[in-house]
Every structure is written in C-alpha cells, then in structure tokens.
C-alpha positions as CSV (number, residue, x, y, z in Angstrom):
1,I,101.0,65.3,83.8
2,L,97.8,67.2,85.2
3,P,99.1,70.7,86.8
4,P,100.6,71.7,83.2
5,L,97.3,70.9,81.6
6,L,95.2,72.7,84.2
7,L,97.4,76.2,83.4
8,P,95.5,77.5,80.5
9,L,92.7,78.0,83.7
10,T,94.5,79.8,85.4
11,R,93.6,82.7,83.5
12,F,90.0,82.6,84.5
13,P,88.8,84.4,87.5
14,W,86.9,81.6,88.6
15,F,89.6,78.8,88.9
16,P,91.0,79.0,92.2
17,L,94.3,78.1,91.7
18,A,97.5,80.4,91.0
19,N,100.0,78.8,88.3
20,F,103.1,79.0,91.1
21,R,100.5,76.7,93.4
22,L,99.9,74.2,90.5
23,L,103.7,73.7,89.8
24,D,104.9,74.5,93.5
25,G,105.2,70.9,94.2
26,Y,105.9,69.5,90.2
27,A,109.4,68.8,90.7
28,Y,108.7,66.1,93.3
29,V,106.9,63.7,90.8
30,P,109.7,62.3,89.2
31,A,111.4,62.2,92.8
32,G,108.0,60.0,93.5
33,I,108.1,57.8,90.6
34,L,111.4,57.0,91.4
35,A,110.9,56.0,94.4
36,A,108.0,54.3,94.3
37,M,110.0,52.2,91.6
38,G,112.9,51.7,94.0
39,I,111.0,50.3,96.5
40,S,108.9,48.0,94.6
41,R,112.3,46.4,93.9
42,L,113.0,45.5,98.1
43,S,111.9,42.8,99.7
44,K,108.1,43.2,100.9
45,R,109.4,43.6,104.5
46,V,112.2,46.1,103.4
47,A,109.5,48.0,101.6
48,L,107.4,48.2,104.3
49,I,110.0,49.4,107.3
50,A,110.6,52.2,104.3
51,V,107.1,52.9,103.5
52,A,106.7,53.6,107.6
53,I,109.3,55.1,108.1
54,T,108.9,57.6,105.3
55,L,105.1,58.1,106.6
56,L,106.6,58.6,110.1
57,F,108.5,61.3,109.2
58,S,106.4,63.2,106.6
59,A,103.5,63.1,109.3
60,S,106.0,64.4,112.1
61,L,107.6,67.5,109.9
62,T,104.1,68.0,108.6
63,I,102.6,68.2,112.6
64,L,105.7,70.4,113.5
65,Y,105.0,72.7,110.6
66,A,101.4,73.2,111.5
67,K,101.9,73.7,114.5
68,Q,103.9,76.6,114.2
69,T,101.8,78.1,111.2
70,F,99.1,78.5,113.9
71,V,101.3,80.0,116.4
72,E,102.3,82.6,114.0
73,Q,99.0,83.4,113.0
74,H,98.2,84.7,116.3
75,N,100.8,87.2,116.5
76,I,99.1,88.5,113.2
77,W,100.3,92.0,112.1
78,T,98.0,94.7,113.6
79,N,97.7,96.4,109.8
80,V,96.3,93.2,108.1
81,Y,92.8,93.7,110.0
82,P,92.7,97.2,110.9
83,L,89.8,98.0,113.7
84,D,86.7,100.2,112.8
85,Q,88.6,102.7,115.3
86,E,91.7,102.7,113.7
87,W,90.1,103.2,110.2
88,D,88.4,106.3,111.3
89,T,91.6,107.7,112.7
90,I,93.0,107.2,109.0
91,R,90.4,109.0,107.9
92,F,90.6,111.8,110.1
93,L,94.7,111.9,109.1
94,Q,92.8,112.7,105.8
95,T,91.6,116.1,107.2
96,I,94.8,117.3,108.0
97,P,97.2,119.4,106.2
98,K,98.9,117.5,103.6
99,R,102.6,116.1,103.4
100,S,101.9,117.0,107.6
101,G,104.4,114.5,109.6
102,V,103.1,111.7,111.4
103,L,105.0,109.9,113.9
104,V,104.0,105.7,113.9
105,L,105.5,102.6,114.1
106,K,105.7,99.9,111.2
107,Y,102.5,98.2,110.7
108,F,100.7,100.8,110.6
109,G,103.0,103.2,109.3
110,E,103.0,100.8,106.3
111,I,99.8,101.9,105.4
112,I,98.3,105.6,106.1
113,P,100.5,107.1,103.7
114,E,98.6,105.0,101.4
115,Y,95.3,106.3,102.3
116,A,96.4,109.8,103.7
117,S,98.5,112.2,102.5
118,V,100.5,112.5,105.4
119,R,104.6,111.5,105.7
120,V,105.7,108.9,108.4
121,F,108.7,108.5,110.6
122,L,108.7,104.8,109.7
123,G,107.0,103.4,106.5
124,T,107.9,100.2,104.8
125,T,109.8,98.3,106.6
126,P,112.9,98.7,105.9
127,G,111.9,101.3,104.2
128,A,115.2,103.9,104.4
129,V,118.8,102.9,105.0
130,D,118.8,104.1,108.1
131,W,115.1,102.4,108.7
132,D,116.4,100.2,112.2
133,E,118.0,103.8,113.6
134,R,114.9,105.0,113.2
135,F,112.7,102.1,114.7
136,A,114.8,102.4,117.5
137,V,114.7,106.1,118.3
138,A,110.6,105.9,117.6
139,A,110.7,103.3,120.3
140,K,112.5,105.3,122.7
141,F,110.4,108.2,122.2
142,Y,106.9,106.0,122.4
143,S,108.6,104.5,125.7
144,G,108.0,108.1,127.2
145,L,111.5,108.3,129.1
146,L,113.3,110.8,126.9
147,S,113.6,114.1,128.1
148,S,111.3,116.9,127.4
149,T,114.3,118.1,125.7
150,A,115.4,115.2,123.6
151,A,111.6,114.5,122.7
152,E,111.1,117.8,121.4
153,A,114.3,118.2,119.4
154,L,113.2,114.4,118.1
155,L,109.9,116.3,116.9
156,T,111.5,119.3,115.9
157,K,113.9,118.0,113.5
158,E,112.2,115.3,111.8
159,D,109.2,118.1,111.2
160,I,106.2,115.6,112.9
161,S,103.6,117.2,113.5
162,Y,101.0,114.5,114.6
163,V,101.4,111.4,117.1
164,W,99.9,108.3,116.6
165,W,99.5,106.6,119.9
166,G,98.3,103.0,119.2
167,Q,98.4,99.6,120.4
168,D,101.7,99.1,118.5
169,E,103.1,101.9,120.4
170,K,101.8,101.4,123.8
171,V,103.9,98.2,123.9
172,F,107.1,100.4,124.3
173,A,105.2,102.4,127.0
174,K,107.0,102.8,130.1
175,T,104.9,106.0,131.4
176,S,101.0,106.8,132.3
177,T,101.2,109.7,129.6
178,L,103.0,110.7,126.8
179,Y,104.9,114.0,127.0
180,P,101.9,116.3,127.7
181,Q,103.7,119.4,127.9
182,L,104.7,118.5,124.2
183,L,101.6,116.9,122.9
184,T,97.9,117.8,123.0
185,P,95.4,114.8,121.7
186,V,93.0,116.2,118.7
187,F,91.6,113.1,118.0
188,Q,90.7,109.7,120.2
189,T,88.9,106.6,120.1
190,P,89.2,103.7,122.3
191,A,91.9,101.9,120.1
192,V,94.4,105.0,118.8
193,T,94.6,108.7,119.8
194,I,96.3,111.2,117.7
195,F,98.4,113.7,119.1
196,A,99.0,117.5,117.8
197,V,102.6,118.4,118.6
198,K,102.7,122.0,120.5
199,K,103.9,125.0,118.6
C-alpha cells in the first residue's frame, strides 16, 4: 500500500526515488502475502525447511548478481567519465572547421558531436543500418595493417579530415605508428592524439 501513497512525492526534487523505482517490485507484494499464507498452513518443520530453502536460493541469486555487477563496473565505458585530457581534445575539435569528418570509435564517437560541430564515422551505437560494417572497417584502420592506398581510399571515400587516436582505438593497434605517410599530429595529450589527414 505504501509505494502508491508515495507517488505524489516524486514530483519534488528532494524526493530520492523515481516513479518506476517505487512500483518496480510492487507486483511481488501479493505473491509475498500468498506465500506467507501458504507457509502458515504448513507444519512447523515443513515451513522452516521451505523458508530456509527460499532464503538460501534468494541469497545465492543476490550474491551471484552482485558479483556480476561488480565485474561489469570494472569495464565501464570510456566516455562515462572522460579524463581532463580527453575533454581538452574535445575542446580542440571545437576549433576545427564545422562539419569536418572525424574517424573515432564508438564511445567517444557518441559524445563528440554533442560538443563539437563535427561528423563522426561511428556515432551512436548503432547509429546507422551498416554500423557493424563501419565498426569493422574502423577497427581494421586502427589496426594499422591497411595498405597506405586502402587507408587513403577509406579516408577519401568517407570524407574524413581528422583521426582521433585514444585509448579505445589503441586497443586495435598492431603497429607502433598509424599511417605516418597519411596523417600528421595536430593536437596531442597523454590520453589522445588528433591527426589531420594530409591533403
């Protein structure tokens, strides 16, 4: 009964719970009442065994879920808490010509267009019907294993003027340099390098 009575309070900014949080588990209240009524009709010994099994099962699932959640929190997306150096790089992108094409992988590709007036090769996941193919092409580019001709053809075809080289992109690197005959560093921090495509 209590969660629906608290719903009017969700309009106030000081109230810490959202509507869906109040009602999320509300459907289980009748099930809990029925379970309690059913257990009360059992003999004491059977009721204790049923409660013990339920608590053991519930505790096991809670522990399993908590472990998975903690593991997932270690693999947090890089654009959730950008470093100051990454913000400096985004601010640099605000100074380049508007609508310039930027090759960047998915996480920063999602937020860069919100802060700089540029186009990104990979935007919101999935931001295009051919997103998976575009991701594979970008990953191959960042591996450094494309021939100069193939890399240049990609940059020209997709009208890319700048390349973002950050921690997500470096994961794919198979070479120590990234197409030095095609790219010139124009902005650099310890976290990210921005390359301009040589014309």
